[in-house]
Legacy VTK file of the C-alpha trace (Angstrom):
# vtk DataFile Version 3.0
C-alpha trace
ASCII
DATASET POLYDATA
POINTS 60 float
15.109 4.702 -13.577
15.012 4.735 -17.343
11.705 7.137 -19.424
10.672 4.803 -21.072
9.915 2.747 -17.377
9.158 5.866 -16.007
6.429 6.606 -18.746
4.684 2.881 -18.586
4.426 3.570 -14.592
2.962 6.536 -15.026
0.642 4.825 -17.156
-0.461 2.332 -15.394
-0.585 4.419 -12.413
-2.980 6.430 -13.956
-5.123 3.632 -15.238
-5.164 2.665 -11.621
-6.618 5.934 -10.204
-9.332 5.409 -12.965
-10.107 2.301 -12.088
-10.415 2.908 -8.668
-13.269 5.230 -9.588
-14.832 2.486 -11.952
-15.035 0.252 -9.063
-17.109 2.776 -7.006
-20.032 3.456 -9.680
-23.291 1.593 -10.024
-22.836 -0.941 -12.724
-26.243 -1.363 -13.866
-26.423 1.858 -15.162
-25.495 2.223 -19.297
-22.945 5.103 -18.782
-20.963 3.221 -16.322
-20.717 -0.055 -18.610
-19.290 2.617 -21.819
-16.951 3.527 -19.144
-15.566 0.047 -18.756
-15.784 -1.256 -22.067
-13.458 1.699 -22.945
-11.356 1.572 -20.103
-10.672 -2.379 -20.760
-10.305 -1.584 -24.615
-7.460 0.502 -23.060
-5.625 -1.177 -20.534
-6.638 -4.823 -22.325
-8.475 -5.859 -19.105
-11.249 -4.927 -16.638
-10.853 -2.960 -13.583
-11.382 -5.681 -10.822
-8.718 -7.297 -13.288
-6.156 -4.187 -13.772
-6.044 -3.591 -9.809
-5.466 -6.484 -9.288
-2.192 -7.149 -10.726
-1.084 -3.629 -10.926
-2.273 -1.891 -7.614
0.832 -0.223 -6.040
3.096 -1.567 -8.791
5.494 1.025 -8.113
6.595 0.396 -4.559
8.605 -3.269 -3.544
LINES 1 61
60 0 1 2 3 4 5 6 7 8 9 10 11 12 13 14 15 16 17 18 19 20 21 22 23 24 25 26 27 28 29 30 31 32 33 34 35 36 37 38 39 40 41 42 43 44 45 46 47 48 49 50 51 52 53 54 55 56 57 58 59
């Protein structure tokens, strides 16, 4: 595994952990919505979509 691949997997893992936390929060609160938008700006998609695509991506 190259250092670049490792960095990519670490980023995906960090974002998956954050997405798991965000999916458990109450989405009717303004603060949570702001966090969801911030996550989307960083990851390119909302937490639910991110988890569907990248959850457990480091396991084969």
